[in-house]
TORKOL-4160 file (C-alpha; in steps of 0.2 Angstrom, whole numbers, padded with zeros to 4 digits, m for minus):
384
<pt num="1" X="0106" Y="0107" Z="m0117"/>
<pt num="2" X="0106" Y="0093" Z="m0103"/>
<pt num="3" X="0123" Y="0086" Z="m0098"/>
<pt num="4" X="0129" Y="0071" Z="m0108"/>
<pt num="5" X="0140" Y="0057" Z="m0103"/>
<pt num="6" X="0153" Y="0049" Z="m0114"/>
<pt num="7" X="0141" Y="0035" Z="m0116"/>
<pt num="8" X="0125" Y="0041" Z="m0125"/>
<pt num="9" X="0116" Y="0025" Z="m0117"/>
<pt num="10" X="0117" Y="0033" Z="m0100"/>
<pt num="11" X="0114" Y="0051" Z="m0104"/>
<pt num="12" X="0095" Y="0050" Z="m0100"/>
<pt num="13" X="0084" Y="0037" Z="m0092"/>
<pt num="14" X="0073" Y="0032" Z="m0107"/>
<pt num="15" X="0088" Y="0025" Z="m0116"/>
<pt num="16" X="0094" Y="0011" Z="m0105"/>
<pt num="17" X="0076" Y="0007" Z="m0098"/>
<pt num="18" X="0067" Y="0007" Z="m0114"/>
<pt num="19" X="0081" Y="m0004" Z="m0122"/>
<pt num="20" X="0082" Y="m0016" Z="m0107"/>
<pt num="21" X="0063" Y="m0017" Z="m0105"/>
<pt num="22" X="0060" Y="m0021" Z="m0123"/>
<pt num="23" X="0073" Y="m0035" Z="m0123"/>
<pt num="24" X="0066" Y="m0042" Z="m0107"/>
<pt num="25" X="0048" Y="m0041" Z="m0114"/>
<pt num="26" X="0053" Y="m0051" Z="m0129"/>
<pt num="27" X="0063" Y="m0065" Z="m0119"/>
<pt num="28" X="0051" Y="m0066" Z="m0104"/>
<pt num="29" X="0035" Y="m0069" Z="m0115"/>
<pt num="30" X="0044" Y="m0081" Z="m0126"/>
<pt num="31" X="0050" Y="m0091" Z="m0111"/>
<pt num="32" X="0033" Y="m0091" Z="m0103"/>
<pt num="33" X="0025" Y="m0097" Z="m0119"/>
<pt num="34" X="0038" Y="m0111" Z="m0122"/>
<pt num="35" X="0035" Y="m0117" Z="m0104"/>
<pt num="36" X="0016" Y="m0117" Z="m0106"/>
<pt num="37" X="0017" Y="m0128" Z="m0121"/>
<pt num="38" X="0029" Y="m0140" Z="m0113"/>
<pt num="39" X="0044" Y="m0134" Z="m0124"/>
<pt num="40" X="0055" Y="m0129" Z="m0110"/>
<pt num="41" X="0058" Y="m0144" Z="m0099"/>
<pt num="42" X="0071" Y="m0143" Z="m0085"/>
<pt num="43" X="0075" Y="m0130" Z="m0071"/>
<pt num="44" X="0063" Y="m0116" Z="m0067"/>
<pt num="45" X="0065" Y="m0099" Z="m0059"/>
<pt num="46" X="0065" Y="m0098" Z="m0040"/>
<pt num="47" X="0047" Y="m0100" Z="m0034"/>
<pt num="48" X="0041" Y="m0108" Z="m0051"/>
<pt num="49" X="0037" Y="m0101" Z="m0068"/>
<pt num="50" X="0020" Y="m0095" Z="m0063"/>
<pt num="51" X="0027" Y="m0085" Z="m0049"/>
<pt num="52" X="0041" Y="m0078" Z="m0060"/>
<pt num="53" X="0028" Y="m0073" Z="m0074"/>
<pt num="54" X="0016" Y="m0065" Z="m0062"/>
<pt num="55" X="0030" Y="m0055" Z="m0053"/>
<pt num="56" X="0041" Y="m0050" Z="m0068"/>
<pt num="57" X="0028" Y="m0043" Z="m0081"/>
<pt num="58" X="0022" Y="m0029" Z="m0069"/>
<pt num="59" X="0038" Y="m0027" Z="m0058"/>
<pt num="60" X="0051" Y="m0031" Z="m0071"/>
<pt num="61" X="0045" Y="m0026" Z="m0088"/>
<pt num="62" X="0032" Y="m0012" Z="m0084"/>
<pt num="63" X="0042" Y="m0004" Z="m0070"/>
<pt num="64" X="0057" Y="m0003" Z="m0082"/>
<pt num="65" X="0047" Y="0007" Z="m0095"/>
<pt num="66" X="0039" Y="0018" Z="m0081"/>
<pt num="67" X="0056" Y="0022" Z="m0075"/>
<pt num="68" X="0063" Y="0026" Z="m0092"/>
<pt num="69" X="0048" Y="0038" Z="m0095"/>
<pt num="70" X="0047" Y="0047" Z="m0079"/>
<pt num="71" X="0066" Y="0049" Z="m0078"/>
<pt num="72" X="0064" Y="0058" Z="m0095"/>
<pt num="73" X="0048" Y="0067" Z="m0092"/>
<pt num="74" X="0051" Y="0074" Z="m0075"/>
<pt num="75" X="0066" Y="0084" Z="m0080"/>
<pt num="76" X="0055" Y="0092" Z="m0094"/>
<pt num="77" X="0041" Y="0096" Z="m0081"/>
<pt num="78" X="0053" Y="0103" Z="m0068"/>
<pt num="79" X="0067" Y="0111" Z="m0078"/>
<pt num="80" X="0080" Y="0101" Z="m0068"/>
<pt num="81" X="0094" Y="0090" Z="m0076"/>
<pt num="82" X="0089" Y="0072" Z="m0078"/>
<pt num="83" X="0097" Y="0057" Z="m0069"/>
<pt num="84" X="0112" Y="0052" Z="m0080"/>
<pt num="85" X="0130" Y="0045" Z="m0079"/>
<pt num="86" X="0134" Y="0034" Z="m0064"/>
<pt num="87" X="0118" Y="0037" Z="m0054"/>
<pt num="88" X="0108" Y="0031" Z="m0069"/>
<pt num="89" X="0120" Y="0016" Z="m0071"/>
<pt num="90" X="0118" Y="0011" Z="m0053"/>
<pt num="91" X="0099" Y="0012" Z="m0055"/>
<pt num="92" X="0099" Y="0001" Z="m0070"/>
<pt num="93" X="0111" Y="m0012" Z="m0061"/>
<pt num="94" X="0098" Y="m0013" Z="m0047"/>
<pt num="95" X="0085" Y="m0017" Z="m0060"/>
<pt num="96" X="0096" Y="m0029" Z="m0069"/>
<pt num="97" X="0101" Y="m0039" Z="m0053"/>
<pt num="98" X="0083" Y="m0041" Z="m0048"/>
<pt num="99" X="0080" Y="m0049" Z="m0065"/>
<pt num="100" X="0095" Y="m0060" Z="m0064"/>
<pt num="101" X="0091" Y="m0066" Z="m0046"/>
<pt num="102" X="0077" Y="m0077" Z="m0052"/>
<pt num="103" X="0089" Y="m0086" Z="m0064"/>
<pt num="104" X="0106" Y="m0087" Z="m0056"/>
<pt num="105" X="0108" Y="m0099" Z="m0041"/>
<pt num="106" X="0121" Y="m0089" Z="m0033"/>
<pt num="107" X="0109" Y="m0074" Z="m0031"/>
<pt num="108" X="0094" Y="m0084" Z="m0027"/>
<pt num="109" X="0096" Y="m0083" Z="m0008"/>
<pt num="110" X="0095" Y="m0064" Z="m0011"/>
<pt num="111" X="0080" Y="m0064" Z="m0022"/>
<pt num="112" X="0068" Y="m0055" Z="m0011"/>
<pt num="113" X="0081" Y="m0042" Z="m0005"/>
<pt num="114" X="0086" Y="m0038" Z="m0023"/>
<pt num="115" X="0068" Y="m0035" Z="m0029"/>
<pt num="116" X="0064" Y="m0022" Z="m0016"/>
<pt num="117" X="0075" Y="m0007" Z="m0019"/>
<pt num="118" X="0071" Y="m0002" Z="m0037"/>
<pt num="119" X="0054" Y="0006" Z="m0035"/>
<pt num="120" X="0058" Y="0016" Z="m0019"/>
<pt num="121" X="0074" Y="0022" Z="m0027"/>
<pt num="122" X="0064" Y="0028" Z="m0043"/>
<pt num="123" X="0052" Y="0037" Z="m0032"/>
<pt num="124" X="0066" Y="0045" Z="m0022"/>
<pt num="125" X="0075" Y="0051" Z="m0038"/>
<pt num="126" X="0060" Y="0059" Z="m0046"/>
<pt num="127" X="0052" Y="0064" Z="m0030"/>
<pt num="128" X="0067" Y="0075" Z="m0026"/>
<pt num="129" X="0065" Y="0085" Z="m0042"/>
<pt num="130" X="0046" Y="0086" Z="m0040"/>
<pt num="131" X="0047" Y="0093" Z="m0023"/>
<pt num="132" X="0061" Y="0105" Z="m0026"/>
<pt num="133" X="0052" Y="0112" Z="m0041"/>
<pt num="134" X="0035" Y="0113" Z="m0031"/>
<pt num="135" X="0026" Y="0102" Z="m0044"/>
<pt num="136" X="0012" Y="0096" Z="m0033"/>
<pt num="137" X="0001" Y="0092" Z="m0047"/>
<pt num="138" X="0013" Y="0077" Z="m0051"/>
<pt num="139" X="0013" Y="0070" Z="m0033"/>
<pt num="140" X="0000" Y="0057" Z="m0037"/>
<pt num="141" X="0013" Y="0049" Z="m0048"/>
<pt num="142" X="0023" Y="0046" Z="m0032"/>
<pt num="143" X="0008" Y="0039" Z="m0023"/>
<pt num="144" X="0006" Y="0026" Z="m0037"/>
<pt num="145" X="0024" Y="0021" Z="m0037"/>
<pt num="146" X="0023" Y="0019" Z="m0018"/>
<pt num="147" X="0007" Y="0008" Z="m0020"/>
<pt num="148" X="0016" Y="m0002" Z="m0033"/>
<pt num="149" X="0030" Y="m0005" Z="m0021"/>
<pt num="150" X="0017" Y="m0011" Z="m0008"/>
<pt num="151" X="0010" Y="m0023" Z="m0021"/>
<pt num="152" X="0027" Y="m0030" Z="m0025"/>
<pt num="153" X="0030" Y="m0033" Z="m0006"/>
<pt num="154" X="0013" Y="m0042" Z="m0006"/>
<pt num="155" X="0018" Y="m0053" Z="m0021"/>
<pt num="156" X="0035" Y="m0057" Z="m0014"/>
<pt num="157" X="0027" Y="m0061" Z="0003"/>
<pt num="158" X="0015" Y="m0073" Z="m0005"/>
<pt num="159" X="0029" Y="m0081" Z="m0014"/>
<pt num="160" X="0039" Y="m0083" Z="0002"/>
<pt num="161" X="0025" Y="m0090" Z="0012"/>
<pt num="162" X="0018" Y="m0101" Z="m0002"/>
<pt num="163" X="0002" Y="m0091" Z="m0001"/>
<pt num="164" X="m0003" Y="m0092" Z="m0020"/>
<pt num="165" X="m0019" Y="m0081" Z="m0017"/>
<pt num="166" X="m0009" Y="m0067" Z="m0009"/>
<pt num="167" X="0004" Y="m0068" Z="m0023"/>
<pt num="168" X="m0010" Y="m0067" Z="m0036"/>
<pt num="169" X="m0019" Y="m0052" Z="m0027"/>
<pt num="170" X="m0003" Y="m0042" Z="m0026"/>
<pt num="171" X="0002" Y="m0045" Z="m0045"/>
<pt num="172" X="m0016" Y="m0041" Z="m0051"/>
<pt num="173" X="m0017" Y="m0025" Z="m0040"/>
<pt num="174" X="0000" Y="m0020" Z="m0047"/>
<pt num="175" X="m0007" Y="m0023" Z="m0065"/>
<pt num="176" X="m0022" Y="m0011" Z="m0062"/>
<pt num="177" X="m0010" Y="0002" Z="m0053"/>
<pt num="178" X="0000" Y="0002" Z="m0069"/>
<pt num="179" X="m0016" Y="0004" Z="m0078"/>
<pt num="180" X="m0020" Y="0019" Z="m0067"/>
<pt num="181" X="m0003" Y="0027" Z="m0070"/>
<pt num="182" X="m0006" Y="0025" Z="m0089"/>
<pt num="183" X="m0022" Y="0035" Z="m0087"/>
<pt num="184" X="m0012" Y="0049" Z="m0079"/>
<pt num="185" X="0002" Y="0049" Z="m0092"/>
<pt num="186" X="m0010" Y="0045" Z="m0106"/>
<pt num="187" X="m0022" Y="0059" Z="m0101"/>
<pt num="188" X="m0007" Y="0071" Z="m0102"/>
<pt num="189" X="0002" Y="0066" Z="m0117"/>
<pt num="190" X="m0010" Y="0058" Z="m0129"/>
<pt num="191" X="m0020" Y="0074" Z="m0133"/>
<pt num="192" X="m0004" Y="0084" Z="m0134"/>
<pt num="193" X="0003" Y="0072" Z="m0146"/>
<pt num="194" X="m0013" Y="0073" Z="m0156"/>
<pt num="195" X="m0012" Y="0091" Z="m0156"/>
<pt num="196" X="0006" Y="0092" Z="m0162"/>
<pt num="197" X="0005" Y="0078" Z="m0174"/>
<pt num="198" X="m0010" Y="0085" Z="m0183"/>
<pt num="199" X="m0005" Y="0103" Z="m0181"/>
<pt num="200" X="m0022" Y="0106" Z="m0173"/>
<pt num="201" X="m0025" Y="0122" Z="m0162"/>
<pt num="202" X="m0022" Y="0120" Z="m0143"/>
<pt num="203" X="m0036" Y="0109" Z="m0135"/>
<pt num="204" X="m0047" Y="0120" Z="m0124"/>
<pt num="205" X="m0044" Y="0118" Z="m0105"/>
<pt num="206" X="m0058" Y="0107" Z="m0098"/>
<pt num="207" X="m0063" Y="0103" Z="m0080"/>
<pt num="208" X="m0049" Y="0093" Z="m0071"/>
<pt num="209" X="m0062" Y="0083" Z="m0061"/>
<pt num="210" X="m0065" Y="0069" Z="m0074"/>
<pt num="211" X="m0047" Y="0065" Z="m0074"/>
<pt num="212" X="m0045" Y="0066" Z="m0055"/>
<pt num="213" X="m0061" Y="0054" Z="m0053"/>
<pt num="214" X="m0053" Y="0042" Z="m0066"/>
<pt num="215" X="m0037" Y="0041" Z="m0056"/>
<pt num="216" X="m0046" Y="0039" Z="m0039"/>
<pt num="217" X="m0057" Y="0025" Z="m0047"/>
<pt num="218" X="m0042" Y="0017" Z="m0055"/>
<pt num="219" X="m0033" Y="0017" Z="m0038"/>
<pt num="220" X="m0049" Y="0010" Z="m0030"/>
<pt num="221" X="m0050" Y="m0004" Z="m0043"/>
<pt num="222" X="m0032" Y="m0009" Z="m0039"/>
<pt num="223" X="m0035" Y="m0009" Z="m0020"/>
<pt num="224" X="m0050" Y="m0020" Z="m0023"/>
<pt num="225" X="m0039" Y="m0033" Z="m0030"/>
<pt num="226" X="m0026" Y="m0031" Z="m0016"/>
<pt num="227" X="m0040" Y="m0033" Z="m0003"/>
<pt num="228" X="m0046" Y="m0049" Z="m0012"/>
<pt num="229" X="m0063" Y="m0042" Z="m0017"/>
<pt num="230" X="m0062" Y="m0048" Z="m0035"/>
<pt num="231" X="m0062" Y="m0066" Z="m0030"/>
<pt num="232" X="m0080" Y="m0068" Z="m0035"/>
<pt num="233" X="m0093" Y="m0057" Z="m0044"/>
<pt num="234" X="m0099" Y="m0043" Z="m0033"/>
<pt num="235" X="m0113" Y="m0032" Z="m0041"/>
<pt num="236" X="m0108" Y="m0017" Z="m0031"/>
<pt num="237" X="m0091" Y="m0017" Z="m0038"/>
<pt num="238" X="m0099" Y="m0017" Z="m0056"/>
<pt num="239" X="m0103" Y="0002" Z="m0052"/>
<pt num="240" X="m0085" Y="0006" Z="m0050"/>
<pt num="241" X="m0080" Y="m0002" Z="m0066"/>
<pt num="242" X="m0095" Y="0006" Z="m0075"/>
<pt num="243" X="m0088" Y="0023" Z="m0069"/>
<pt num="244" X="m0071" Y="0019" Z="m0076"/>
<pt num="245" X="m0078" Y="0013" Z="m0092"/>
<pt num="246" X="m0088" Y="0029" Z="m0095"/>
<pt num="247" X="m0074" Y="0040" Z="m0091"/>
<pt num="248" X="m0062" Y="0031" Z="m0103"/>
<pt num="249" X="m0076" Y="0032" Z="m0116"/>
<pt num="250" X="m0078" Y="0051" Z="m0113"/>
<pt num="251" X="m0059" Y="0053" Z="m0115"/>
<pt num="252" X="m0058" Y="0043" Z="m0132"/>
<pt num="253" X="m0073" Y="0053" Z="m0139"/>
<pt num="254" X="m0065" Y="0070" Z="m0134"/>
<pt num="255" X="m0048" Y="0064" Z="m0141"/>
<pt num="256" X="m0054" Y="0057" Z="m0158"/>
<pt num="257" X="m0049" Y="0066" Z="m0174"/>
<pt num="258" X="m0051" Y="0058" Z="m0191"/>
<pt num="259" X="m0033" Y="0063" Z="m0194"/>
<pt num="260" X="m0025" Y="0051" Z="m0182"/>
<pt num="261" X="m0029" Y="0036" Z="m0193"/>
<pt num="262" X="m0016" Y="0043" Z="m0205"/>
<pt num="263" X="m0002" Y="0044" Z="m0192"/>
<pt num="264" X="0004" Y="0028" Z="m0185"/>
<pt num="265" X="0012" Y="0036" Z="m0169"/>
<pt num="266" X="m0006" Y="0042" Z="m0165"/>
<pt num="267" X="m0017" Y="0028" Z="m0170"/>
<pt num="268" X="m0006" Y="0016" Z="m0160"/>
<pt num="269" X="m0008" Y="0026" Z="m0144"/>
<pt num="270" X="m0027" Y="0029" Z="m0147"/>
<pt num="271" X="m0031" Y="0010" Z="m0150"/>
<pt num="272" X="m0020" Y="0005" Z="m0136"/>
<pt num="273" X="m0029" Y="0017" Z="m0124"/>
<pt num="274" X="m0045" Y="0009" Z="m0130"/>
<pt num="275" X="m0040" Y="m0007" Z="m0123"/>
<pt num="276" X="m0041" Y="0001" Z="m0105"/>
<pt num="277" X="m0059" Y="0004" Z="m0109"/>
<pt num="278" X="m0061" Y="m0014" Z="m0115"/>
<pt num="279" X="m0053" Y="m0021" Z="m0098"/>
<pt num="280" X="m0064" Y="m0010" Z="m0087"/>
<pt num="281" X="m0080" Y="m0015" Z="m0097"/>
<pt num="282" X="m0075" Y="m0033" Z="m0096"/>
<pt num="283" X="m0073" Y="m0032" Z="m0077"/>
<pt num="284" X="m0090" Y="m0023" Z="m0077"/>
<pt num="285" X="m0098" Y="m0038" Z="m0086"/>
<pt num="286" X="m0089" Y="m0050" Z="m0075"/>
<pt num="287" X="m0096" Y="m0043" Z="m0059"/>
<pt num="288" X="m0113" Y="m0042" Z="m0067"/>
<pt num="289" X="m0112" Y="m0061" Z="m0070"/>
<pt num="290" X="m0111" Y="m0059" Z="m0089"/>
<pt num="291" X="m0093" Y="m0063" Z="m0093"/>
<pt num="292" X="m0086" Y="m0080" Z="m0087"/>
<pt num="293" X="m0068" Y="m0078" Z="m0086"/>
<pt num="294" X="m0060" Y="m0063" Z="m0076"/>
<pt num="295" X="m0043" Y="m0066" Z="m0084"/>
<pt num="296" X="m0049" Y="m0060" Z="m0100"/>
<pt num="297" X="m0051" Y="m0043" Z="m0092"/>
<pt num="298" X="m0034" Y="m0043" Z="m0084"/>
<pt num="299" X="m0026" Y="m0048" Z="m0101"/>
<pt num="300" X="m0035" Y="m0035" Z="m0110"/>
<pt num="301" X="m0027" Y="m0023" Z="m0099"/>
<pt num="302" X="m0010" Y="m0031" Z="m0099"/>
<pt num="303" X="m0007" Y="m0036" Z="m0117"/>
<pt num="304" X="m0018" Y="m0023" Z="m0127"/>
<pt num="305" X="m0018" Y="m0009" Z="m0115"/>
<pt num="306" X="m0001" Y="m0008" Z="m0106"/>
<pt num="307" X="0009" Y="m0018" Z="m0119"/>
<pt num="308" X="0001" Y="m0007" Z="m0133"/>
<pt num="309" X="0003" Y="0009" Z="m0124"/>
<pt num="310" X="0021" Y="0005" Z="m0119"/>
<pt num="311" X="0026" Y="0001" Z="m0137"/>
<pt num="312" X="0018" Y="0016" Z="m0145"/>
<pt num="313" X="0025" Y="0027" Z="m0131"/>
<pt num="314" X="0043" Y="0021" Z="m0132"/>
<pt num="315" X="0043" Y="0022" Z="m0151"/>
<pt num="316" X="0037" Y="0040" Z="m0150"/>
<pt num="317" X="0048" Y="0046" Z="m0135"/>
<pt num="318" X="0063" Y="0038" Z="m0142"/>
<pt num="319" X="0062" Y="0048" Z="m0158"/>
<pt num="320" X="0058" Y="0064" Z="m0150"/>
<pt num="321" X="0071" Y="0064" Z="m0137"/>
<pt num="322" X="0085" Y="0059" Z="m0149"/>
<pt num="323" X="0081" Y="0073" Z="m0161"/>
<pt num="324" X="0074" Y="0063" Z="m0175"/>
<pt num="325" X="0059" Y="0066" Z="m0186"/>
<pt num="326" X="0043" Y="0059" Z="m0179"/>
<pt num="327" X="0041" Y="0046" Z="m0193"/>
<pt num="328" X="0043" Y="0028" Z="m0188"/>
<pt num="329" X="0050" Y="0015" Z="m0199"/>
<pt num="330" X="0038" Y="0003" Z="m0208"/>
<pt num="331" X="0044" Y="m0011" Z="m0197"/>
<pt num="332" X="0038" Y="m0003" Z="m0181"/>
<pt num="333" X="0022" Y="0002" Z="m0188"/>
<pt num="334" X="0020" Y="m0017" Z="m0192"/>
<pt num="335" X="0024" Y="m0019" Z="m0173"/>
<pt num="336" X="0010" Y="m0008" Z="m0168"/>
<pt num="337" X="m0002" Y="m0019" Z="m0178"/>
<pt num="338" X="0005" Y="m0035" Z="m0172"/>
<pt num="339" X="0003" Y="m0030" Z="m0154"/>
<pt num="340" X="m0015" Y="m0026" Z="m0157"/>
<pt num="341" X="m0017" Y="m0043" Z="m0164"/>
<pt num="342" X="m0008" Y="m0051" Z="m0149"/>
<pt num="343" X="m0022" Y="m0043" Z="m0138"/>
<pt num="344" X="m0036" Y="m0049" Z="m0149"/>
<pt num="345" X="m0028" Y="m0067" Z="m0149"/>
<pt num="346" X="m0026" Y="m0067" Z="m0130"/>
<pt num="347" X="m0044" Y="m0061" Z="m0127"/>
<pt num="348" X="m0055" Y="m0067" Z="m0141"/>
<pt num="349" X="m0046" Y="m0083" Z="m0147"/>
<pt num="350" X="m0041" Y="m0091" Z="m0131"/>
<pt num="351" X="m0058" Y="m0095" Z="m0125"/>
<pt num="352" X="m0061" Y="m0105" Z="m0140"/>
<pt num="353" X="m0043" Y="m0112" Z="m0143"/>
<pt num="354" X="m0027" Y="m0115" Z="m0133"/>
<pt num="355" X="m0018" Y="m0110" Z="m0149"/>
<pt num="356" X="m0023" Y="m0092" Z="m0144"/>
<pt num="357" X="m0010" Y="m0091" Z="m0131"/>
<pt num="358" X="0004" Y="m0096" Z="m0143"/>
<pt num="359" X="m0002" Y="m0084" Z="m0156"/>
<pt num="360" X="m0003" Y="m0070" Z="m0144"/>
<pt num="361" X="0014" Y="m0073" Z="m0137"/>
<pt num="362" X="0021" Y="m0075" Z="m0155"/>
<pt num="363" X="0014" Y="m0058" Z="m0160"/>
<pt num="364" X="0019" Y="m0049" Z="m0144"/>
<pt num="365" X="0037" Y="m0055" Z="m0146"/>
<pt num="366" X="0038" Y="m0051" Z="m0164"/>
<pt num="367" X="0031" Y="m0033" Z="m0160"/>
<pt num="368" X="0045" Y="m0030" Z="m0147"/>
<pt num="369" X="0058" Y="m0038" Z="m0158"/>
<pt num="370" X="0054" Y="m0026" Z="m0172"/>
<pt num="371" X="0056" Y="m0011" Z="m0160"/>
<pt num="372" X="0073" Y="m0018" Z="m0155"/>
<pt num="373" X="0078" Y="m0019" Z="m0173"/>
<pt num="374" X="0072" Y="m0002" Z="m0177"/>
<pt num="375" X="0078" Y="0007" Z="m0161"/>
<pt num="376" X="0093" Y="m0001" Z="m0154"/>
<pt num="377" X="0104" Y="0010" Z="m0164"/>
<pt num="378" X="0094" Y="0025" Z="m0160"/>
<pt num="379" X="0095" Y="0022" Z="m0142"/>
<pt num="380" X="0114" Y="0018" Z="m0142"/>
<pt num="381" X="0119" Y="0033" Z="m0153"/>
<pt num="382" X="0120" Y="0052" Z="m0147"/>
<pt num="383" X="0106" Y="0064" Z="m0150"/>
<pt num="384" X="0105" Y="0071" Z="m0168"/>
């Protein structure tokens, strides 16, 4: 039994970060959409609304969920007690102050300083446990977090120097780094969840090389954004995204089981992972000169892939780690579907109608609101 604090919310990392990340996802996308449609006149965050949106979705929202997952998973991998109590409260406050610094004038002079500590601190806390337990196979996760911190510095440097291109490169590189991390985490937990959820026999051990190649290819894709190589179609980069597309397709084929379509906690993960395939294929088509808008690839990854995987993952992990049955409420099942529709609206409706942005934001916010309605009580209460 892991040590508990008097406040269940701070007994393990998934509780405050899943809750805070879901609240932030709902508010941030609602604010962004209202501003896009001219419904939010007046003061903007420091650096402008576009800079805020670019920075906060990967480094505010996604980083919170990544922290919650890793601070919960690493203790399971290492057998060591997870971060809890005052150290966890301190890490949550570091994350929260960074979000508030964009909005509170008193904190705005410290904006850049307040953004920087969170990811290095996260790497430090989980790195200590991984090193002490000798879990070298998990060291690539530390590398991804370190690179993510580098992308954040690049984004902030672009904002501080009014270099919009540098800011854009840093944010998009971070997006694909999060996607690479999702391939690592998804490749580990999705087949396990399918096996457990359907009472299937253990999956035979396969060669680790496809997974390793997929991780390296994902990191190279992120670095290509950081280096500015995706500013125009480059046929030779199409080969990289062809490799990523093929490996994602191979995974989805290996994981598929007809039984998953009867289990919401499984089909939600499977369909969300499929968006990673869509994003890589879209970049392949863009570099081949077939697809006109590169942003459709980025938002396939951001909305359908990362957003979908996050919602499905936090719904499953929150039930499992609070001792509850893995049977989600009908409301969160509706949330899974709404987030898939949000991805479709952002990618397929936007090229034909500006209303696609509003619909995508509406469905995204509704999906995370349904999570909050279903799970806030679970995350605030002690383990069953």
